[in-house]
C-alpha positions as CSV (number, residue, x, y, z in Angstrom):
1,M,-36.7,17.4,-164.1
2,A,-34.3,14.7,-165.3
3,M,-36.0,11.6,-166.7
4,N,-36.0,8.4,-164.7
5,P,-33.1,6.2,-165.9
6,V,-34.4,3.1,-164.2
7,R,-37.8,3.4,-165.9
8,E,-36.1,4.0,-169.2
9,R,-33.8,0.9,-168.8
10,L,-36.7,-1.3,-167.8
11,R,-38.7,-0.2,-170.8
12,R,-35.8,-1.2,-173.0
13,G,-35.8,-4.7,-171.4
14,E,-32.7,-4.2,-169.3
15,A,-32.1,-5.7,-165.8
16,T,-31.6,-3.4,-162.7
17,I,-30.3,-4.0,-159.2
18,G,-31.4,-2.2,-156.0
19,C,-31.6,-2.4,-152.3
20,F,-34.3,-1.9,-149.7
21,L,-33.6,0.6,-146.9
22,G,-35.2,-0.4,-143.6
23,L,-32.9,1.1,-141.0
24,G,-34.1,4.7,-141.6
25,S,-30.6,6.0,-141.9
26,P,-29.8,8.8,-144.4
27,N,-26.1,7.8,-144.1
28,A,-26.8,4.2,-145.1
29,A,-29.0,5.5,-147.9
30,E,-26.2,7.8,-149.2
31,L,-23.5,5.0,-148.7
32,L,-25.6,2.5,-150.7
33,G,-26.3,5.0,-153.4
34,H,-22.6,5.6,-153.8
35,A,-22.1,1.8,-153.9
36,G,-23.7,1.7,-157.3
37,F,-27.2,0.4,-156.8
38,D,-29.5,1.5,-159.7
39,W,-32.4,2.2,-157.3
40,L,-33.1,2.3,-153.6
41,V,-36.4,1.7,-151.9
42,I,-37.2,3.6,-148.7
43,E,-39.3,1.4,-146.5
44,T,-42.3,3.0,-144.9
45,E,-44.8,0.0,-144.8
46,H,-42.8,-1.9,-142.2
47,S,-40.9,0.9,-140.5
48,A,-41.4,3.7,-138.0
49,L,-40.3,6.4,-140.5
50,D,-42.4,9.6,-140.7
51,L,-42.3,11.7,-143.8
52,A,-39.8,14.2,-142.5
53,E,-37.4,11.3,-142.1
54,V,-38.2,10.1,-145.6
55,E,-37.4,13.5,-146.9
56,R,-34.0,13.4,-145.2
57,M,-33.3,10.0,-146.8
58,L,-34.3,11.4,-150.2
59,M,-32.0,14.3,-149.7
60,A,-29.2,11.8,-148.9
61,T,-29.7,9.9,-152.1
62,S,-29.8,13.0,-154.3
63,A,-26.0,13.3,-154.3
64,T,-25.8,9.7,-155.8
65,A,-26.8,8.2,-159.1
66,S,-29.4,5.8,-157.5
67,V,-33.0,6.4,-158.2
68,P,-35.1,6.8,-155.0
69,I,-38.4,4.9,-154.6
70,V,-40.7,5.0,-151.6
71,R,-42.5,1.8,-150.5
72,V,-45.7,3.5,-149.3
73,P,-47.7,1.9,-146.5
74,S,-50.9,1.5,-148.6
75,H,-52.7,2.4,-151.8
76,D,-53.9,5.7,-150.3
77,P,-53.2,8.4,-152.9
78,V,-52.2,10.8,-150.1
79,F,-49.2,8.6,-149.3
80,I,-48.3,8.4,-153.0
81,Q,-48.6,12.1,-153.6
82,R,-46.6,13.2,-150.6
83,S,-43.8,10.8,-151.4
84,L,-43.5,12.1,-155.0
85,D,-43.8,15.7,-153.8
86,L,-40.8,15.1,-151.5
87,G,-38.7,13.9,-154.4
88,A,-39.2,10.2,-154.9
89,K,-38.9,9.1,-158.5
90,G,-41.4,6.3,-158.0
91,V,-43.5,4.2,-155.6
92,L,-43.6,0.6,-154.6
93,V,-47.2,-0.2,-153.5
94,P,-48.0,-3.2,-151.3
95,M,-50.9,-5.7,-151.3
96,T,-52.0,-4.9,-154.9
97,R,-54.9,-7.3,-155.6
98,S,-56.6,-6.2,-158.8
99,A,-56.3,-4.3,-162.0
100,A,-58.6,-1.6,-160.6
101,Q,-56.2,-1.0,-157.7
102,A,-53.2,-0.9,-160.1
103,A,-55.0,1.6,-162.4
104,A,-55.8,3.8,-159.3
105,V,-52.1,3.7,-158.3
106,V,-50.9,4.8,-161.7
107,S,-53.5,7.6,-161.7
108,A,-52.3,8.9,-158.4
109,T,-48.8,9.3,-159.8
110,R,-49.9,11.3,-162.9
111,F,-51.1,14.9,-163.2
112,P,-54.3,15.5,-165.1
113,P,-55.5,14.8,-167.7
114,E,-53.6,11.4,-167.4
115,G,-54.3,11.1,-163.7
116,T,-55.5,12.6,-160.5
117,R,-52.3,13.8,-158.7
118,G,-52.6,17.2,-157.2
119,F,-49.9,19.8,-158.0
120,G,-47.6,20.8,-155.2
121,P,-44.1,19.3,-155.8
122,L,-42.2,21.5,-153.3
123,R,-38.8,19.7,-153.0
124,A,-39.4,17.6,-156.1
125,A,-39.5,20.8,-158.2
126,R,-36.6,22.6,-156.4
127,Y,-39.0,24.6,-154.2
128,S,-40.9,25.9,-157.3
129,L,-37.9,26.8,-159.4
130,D,-38.6,23.9,-161.8
131,Y,-42.4,24.0,-161.9
132,K,-42.6,24.2,-165.7
133,E,-40.1,21.4,-166.4
134,Y,-41.5,19.2,-163.6
135,L,-45.1,19.5,-164.9
136,A,-44.0,18.7,-168.4
137,T,-41.9,15.6,-167.5
138,A,-43.2,14.1,-164.3
139,N,-45.9,11.9,-165.8
140,E,-43.3,10.1,-167.9
141,S,-40.7,10.0,-165.1
142,M,-42.5,8.2,-162.3
143,L,-41.9,4.5,-161.9
144,V,-44.9,2.4,-160.7
145,A,-44.0,-0.8,-159.0
146,L,-46.6,-3.0,-157.4
147,I,-46.1,-5.8,-154.9
148,L,-48.1,-9.0,-155.6
149,E,-48.5,-11.0,-152.4
150,T,-52.0,-12.5,-152.3
151,A,-54.0,-15.2,-154.0
152,E,-56.2,-12.5,-155.6
153,A,-53.2,-10.9,-157.2
154,V,-52.1,-14.2,-158.7
155,D,-55.6,-14.7,-160.2
156,E,-55.4,-11.1,-161.6
157,L,-51.8,-11.3,-162.7
158,D,-52.3,-10.8,-166.4
159,A,-54.9,-8.1,-165.9
160,I,-52.7,-6.2,-163.5
161,A,-49.7,-6.4,-165.9
162,A,-51.9,-5.1,-168.7
163,V,-52.7,-1.8,-166.9
164,P,-50.9,1.1,-168.8
165,G,-48.3,2.7,-166.7
166,V,-47.4,-0.3,-164.6
167,D,-43.6,-0.7,-164.8
168,V,-42.8,-3.5,-162.3
169,L,-44.6,-6.4,-160.6
170,F,-42.6,-7.3,-157.5
171,L,-43.2,-10.7,-156.0
172,G,-43.6,-10.6,-152.2
173,L,-42.9,-14.2,-151.6
174,F,-43.1,-14.3,-147.8
175,D,-46.6,-12.7,-147.7
176,L,-47.6,-14.7,-150.7
177,C,-46.7,-17.9,-148.9
178,L,-48.6,-16.8,-145.8
179,N,-51.6,-15.9,-147.9
180,L,-51.6,-19.3,-149.6
181,G,-51.1,-21.2,-146.3
182,L,-47.5,-22.1,-146.9
183,D,-44.5,-21.7,-144.6
184,P,-42.3,-18.8,-146.0
185,L,-39.3,-20.1,-144.0
186,A,-39.5,-23.4,-145.9
187,L,-39.2,-21.9,-149.4
188,P,-39.0,-23.1,-152.1
189,H,-42.5,-24.5,-152.6
190,P,-43.8,-26.1,-155.9
191,R,-46.9,-23.7,-155.9
192,I,-44.7,-20.7,-155.5
193,D,-42.4,-21.9,-158.3
194,E,-45.4,-22.2,-160.6
195,I,-46.4,-18.6,-159.7
196,I,-42.9,-17.3,-160.4
197,A,-42.8,-19.0,-163.8
198,R,-46.1,-17.6,-164.7
199,A,-45.2,-14.1,-163.6
200,L,-42.1,-14.2,-165.7
201,E,-44.1,-15.3,-168.7
202,V,-46.7,-12.6,-168.2
203,G,-44.0,-9.9,-167.7
204,E,-42.3,-10.9,-170.9
205,A,-45.6,-10.9,-172.9
206,R,-46.7,-7.5,-171.4
207,G,-43.4,-5.7,-171.3
208,V,-43.5,-5.4,-167.5
209,A,-40.4,-6.0,-165.4
210,I,-40.8,-8.7,-162.7
211,G,-38.9,-8.2,-159.5
212,L,-38.0,-10.1,-156.3
213,G,-35.4,-10.0,-153.5
214,V,-32.3,-12.1,-153.2
215,R,-29.7,-12.5,-150.5
216,D,-26.5,-13.8,-152.1
217,T,-24.6,-13.4,-155.4
218,D,-25.3,-16.9,-156.6
219,E,-29.0,-16.4,-156.4
220,L,-28.6,-12.9,-157.9
221,A,-27.0,-14.4,-161.0
222,A,-29.5,-17.2,-161.2
223,Q,-32.6,-15.0,-161.0
224,R,-31.2,-12.5,-163.5
225,A,-30.6,-15.4,-165.9
226,R,-34.2,-16.5,-165.4
227,G,-35.5,-13.1,-166.6
228,F,-36.0,-11.0,-163.4
229,R,-35.2,-7.4,-164.2
230,F,-35.9,-5.5,-160.9
231,I,-33.8,-7.4,-158.4
232,S,-33.3,-6.3,-154.8
233,F,-29.9,-7.5,-153.4
234,G,-30.9,-7.7,-149.8
235,T,-31.7,-4.8,-147.5
236,D,-29.5,-2.4,-145.6
237,Y,-29.9,-4.4,-142.4
238,F,-29.3,-7.8,-144.1
239,L,-26.2,-6.6,-145.7
240,L,-24.9,-5.2,-142.4
241,L,-25.9,-8.4,-140.5
242,D,-24.4,-10.8,-143.1
243,S,-21.1,-9.0,-143.0
244,A,-21.1,-8.8,-139.2
245,R,-21.9,-12.5,-138.9
246,R,-19.2,-13.5,-141.3
247,G,-16.6,-11.6,-139.3
248,V,-17.7,-12.9,-136.0
249,E,-17.9,-16.5,-137.2
250,A,-14.4,-16.2,-138.8
251,F,-13.1,-14.9,-135.5
252,R,-14.9,-17.6,-133.4
253,S,-13.7,-20.4,-135.6
């Protein structure tokens, strides 16, 4: 099993760019992989995708250089294990509120004795052809990214970042706003700006990459300069929608 280049780059302190895949299209996944994104997140928390469809999207990305990550619907270790067995190189886990939850997620991505993951990586180990190599390298290859989107997560920020094996803390700003009683459609908010600044400080101190999503190239450059190292440049549907709107608006004007 090849090592995870995104995890290696993040551990060296480098910035990476990716995209979220919400349309459920293997063709869109393959296209965006060829476009040069470092990583792609297959969305299953807020989509109708079943695991057979996730597997087809993972197959589509395998011909590209992009590292495939699955945004699982919950902390349930079954979701994590099945995503990794299908060939994902990491998971993005929503609603992480505590260091204990973070440690459980890391454990679910590691084989014993480092963790609790059961062995059965069918597609991930080339249908058993690579069992030996996979078992030897998988624990060091799986990227663990956690979404922080609650007041509890903010309170536990440093403790979560200190959990061994946590690679990325991704700021879910919309849900964070809602959880704090703020309007996400009215961003920025001073309270959210304070949380972002603190997250960047904690990430720098703990050696953990901080991530967030952006929609345009100006914001992309600004957030990279601030120190974000796991940056999502839109989603497949936003990229399509933005391009379509620009064309229609240019025509109408």
